[in-house]
N, C-alpha and C positions, 0 to 999 in steps of 0.2 A: 686683764681687767683694766678698765679705764677709770682714771681718777682725775677729777677736776678740782682744782684748788684756786681760790681767789686770793691773791696776795696784794697787800698794800704796796704802794710805789717803792717804799724803802726796802721791803722784803724782796720785791722783784729785782731791784738793783743788786741786792746781796746775792740772790740766786745767780744772776748773770756773772758776777765777780767769781763766784765759786765755780761756775761752768767754765770760765776762762782758765782759772787756776788748775782745774782738773783736766783741761783740754778735752772736754766732753763735746760730743757732736750736737747734743740738744739738752734741754732742761730735764727731759724724762730720764736721761742717763744720769744726770746729777742727782735727781731724787732717788733713783734706784741705788746709786752708790751710797748716799747718805743713810738710806734705810738699812742696807747691808752692814755698814759700819756700826750703826747703833745696835743692830741685832747681835753682831759679833761681840760687841762690848758687853751687852747684857749676858751673853752666853759665857763670856770669860770669867764672870763672877761665880759661875756654877761649877760644881764638880762634874766629872764625867758621868757619874751615876745619875745626878740630877738632870743633866742634859738628855740622858737616855730615858727619862721618865721615872726614875727611882728604882728601888729594889723590888722585884716581884714578891708580892706578899705571900704567895704560896711557898716560896723558898724560905722566907723568914719564919714561917710558922711550922716548919718541919720538926719532926720529933727527934731527929738525930743531927749531930753537928758534923758538917762535912768540910771543915776548915783545913783538916790535915789531908795530905795527898793519899796516904794509905787508906784512910776512911772512905774517900771518894772512890778510889779504885775498887775497894771491896763492895761498896754500894752499887757501883755500875756493873760489876761482875755478877752480883745477885740478880739485878734487873735483867741482864742479858740471859742468864740461865733460865729465869722464869719465862722470858719471851721464847727462848728456844724450846722449852718444854711445851708451851702452848702450841707452837707450830708443829711439833712432833705428833700431837694428838690427831 
């Protein structure tokens, strides 16, 4: 994607100083670096779940609680048994 930005003289000089400090080959590399840094900073304030889009609602609205390992294992075992039974038909 091409992005064209008109900068005032002062902002242009600042961008050149940043490019020199970052040892960037061109101003496009500087802008990409700044965008990535800002995005990472915004993401750092979020939890892993928030970065991944939140909890799936269908899991939160389930009728059983699967927070315990034994409960999850028995739930998965029942699901596997029903799938095996369907295949056997």
